[in-house]
C-alpha positions, -999 to 999 in steps of 0.1 A, spaced: 784 -648 471 783 -630 438 760 -657 423 737 -654 453 734 -617 448 726 -620 412 700 -646 420 685 -624 446 684 -593 424 667 -610 395 632 -613 411 635 -577 424 641 -565 389 612 -585 376 589 -570 403 602 -536 395 595 -541 358 560 -553 366 553 -522 387 566 -500 360 544 -517 335 514 -512 357 523 -477 363 526 -471 326 490 -485 320 476 -462 347 494 -434 330 478 -442 297 443 -442 314 449 -408 330 449 -386 299 416 -400 287 395 -385 315 412 -352 309 403 -352 273 367 -361 282 364 -332 306 376 -308 279 342 -306 261 323 -297 293 346 -268 296 332 -254 263 295 -260 273 293 -229 295 303 -208 265 275 -223 245 250 -215 272 263 -180 273 255 -177 236 220 -191 241 214 -167 270 220 -138 246 188 -147 227 164 -133 252 183 -101 252 181 -99 214 144 -104 216 138 -74 239 138 -48 211 108 -65 194 84 -59 223 96 -23 228 90 -17 191 55 -30 193 45 -9 223 58 23 208 30 29 183 1 29 208 19 54 229 22 77 199 -14 71 189 -28 89 219 -15 123 210 -28 118 175 -63 110 187 -62 141 209 -52 162 180 -81 150 160 -105 159 187 -90 194 190 -93 198 152 -131 195 153 -150 227 147 -160 245 180 -196 242 191 -218 273 192 -214 290 226 -243 282 250 -249 319 256 -255 325 219 -279 295 217 -299 308 246 -301 343 231 -314 328 198 -341 308 218 -353 339 236 -355 358 203 -377 331 188 -400 330 218 -407 368 217 -430 367 187 -449 335 195 -486 336 207 -493 325 243 -521 300 246 -551 311 267 -560 277 283 -528 258 290 -546 232 312 -571 222 285 -568 185 274 -571 198 238 -545 226 242 -526 233 210 -489 239 215 -467 242 185 -442 264 168 -468 293 166 -483 288 201 -465 285 234 -474 279 271 -472 307 296 -438 314 311 -428 286 335 -462 268 332 -463 237 354 -493 213 355 -507 209 390 -519 173 387 -488 154 376 -485 117 387 -464 87 380 -483 62 357 -479 26 367 -463 14 335 -428 2 325 -403 29 316 -368 30 302 -361 57 327 -349 54 363 -376 52 390 -390 85 403 -375 104 373 -396 135 367 -398 126 330 -420 96 339 -449 119 350 -481 127 332 -512 145 341 -536 124 361 -562 117 334 -536 110 307 -517 87 332 -548 66 338 -554 63 300 -518 53 294 -521 25 319 -552 12 301 -534 15 267 -503 -5 280 -526 -32 294 -545 -36 262 -513 -38 242 -499 -64 265 -530 -85 261 -524 -84 224 -488 -96 229 -472 -62 225 -451 -50 254 -446 -12 256 -423 10 276 -423 48 283 -393 67 271 -400 103 281 -431 121 292 -432 154 312 -404 179 308 -401 210 328 -395 243 310 -359 244 324 -352 209 311 -366 217 277 -346 248 274 -313 230 282 -322 202 258 -331 225 229 -300 247 234 -278 216 232 -294 206 199 -288 241 186 -251 238 195 -249 206 175 -271 213 144 -279 250 144 -313 266 151 -331 257 118 -323 220 119 -329 217 156 -364 231 152 -373 202 129 -370 176 156 -370 195 189 -393 222 203 -383 257 214 -389 257 252 -424 268 259 -437 252 227 -430 216 236 -460 192 241 -439 174 268 -443 205 289 -481 201 289 -479 168 308 -501 152 281 -475 138 258 -452 107 260 -427 90 238 -431 52 237 -411 23 226 -410 -15 229 -400 -30 262 -366 -39 248 -359 -2 240 -349 -10 204 -354 20 180 -366 42 209 -374 77 195 -357 69 162 -371 64 127 -367 26 127 -395 25 153 -420 30 125 -414 -6 113 -419 -23 146 -449 -42 158 -453 -17 187 -456 12 163 -481 -6 141 -502 -15 172 -502 21 184 -512 35 150 -542 12 150 -553 14 187 -540 46 204 -572 66 197 -593 40 216 -576 52 247 -576 90 239 -542 93 223 -532 104 188 -499 101 168 -492 137 172 -468 141 143 -481 118 115 -463 110 83 -469 134 54 -481 162 77 -448 179 83 -458 211 67 -487 214 92 -472 202 124 -437 216 117 -421 183 128 -409 152 110 -429 119 114 -427 106 149 -447 73 153 -435 71 189 -449 105 201 -483 101 217 -505 130 227 -535 126 250 -566 146 238 -594 124 251 -612 95 233 -638 116 215 -613 139 198 -587 112 193 -612 89 174 -624 118 152 -588 128 143 -580 91 135 -612 87 114 -604 118 93 -567 112 91 -559 147 102 -538 165 127 -547 184 159 -541 217 140 -566 207 113 -591 195 139 -590 228 157 -589 248 125 -555 264 133 -534 254 104 -502 275 99 -504 299 69 -471 285 57 -487 251 53 -511 263 26 -486 281 6 
């Protein structure tokens, strides 16, 4: 019986040993997965560190946006630091004082009326035959400053048509101005440059040719150099200087005649006087003052 038991237990021991061996192998394989999972545990910490980078970059944008916000007050301060303009009331008073001693013209409706720094139109004179010339303008439609007296308007239409036939496209800049408008315009220039300088390029209200309805400022159709000194070098200015008199217009303030007209050279400023007078003035190379024999005493000094 003892030998049988020993024989019986031997295989059981072998099986048990085999199971233990297998169990030992699986135990060896177990730690390996645990060691492999350890690195992923550190990965979230790395991503946390990377996520900090956007937060670190936030100060840079805020630093960039700060200067523009500070620049606005500086710009406002510069504007406030500018010298104050002359009060409008004072400018208006200066204008009225100048008008007090100026001679009033006897025939304001004459096509050859002379209006300048020594001769003014009657108070609140308004031409009765103002119309809208059918020519291109740089002004909005129906603007009062498009108007001219009827005879001058017809002559302007002929002049524009002739220029276009010669390949020169013209446009009106400013024609008639009311006394009220001229007063506001001149007073504004006085506020900017003072009385003396303003009078070299703008007329005291009542002495402006634009108030007669016989004068117009002209430019090229593109509006370049409109009513500025560079207009003198344009093909439009050269065409006007050569042909304006054929349609009854003169360059009212020619170059080199500032002492007589009282104004700087304005190649864009046309004045209608009729073809006969215009051609004679052009032929002699004189001004309207010289033609009428009314030259300011200061011009001969």
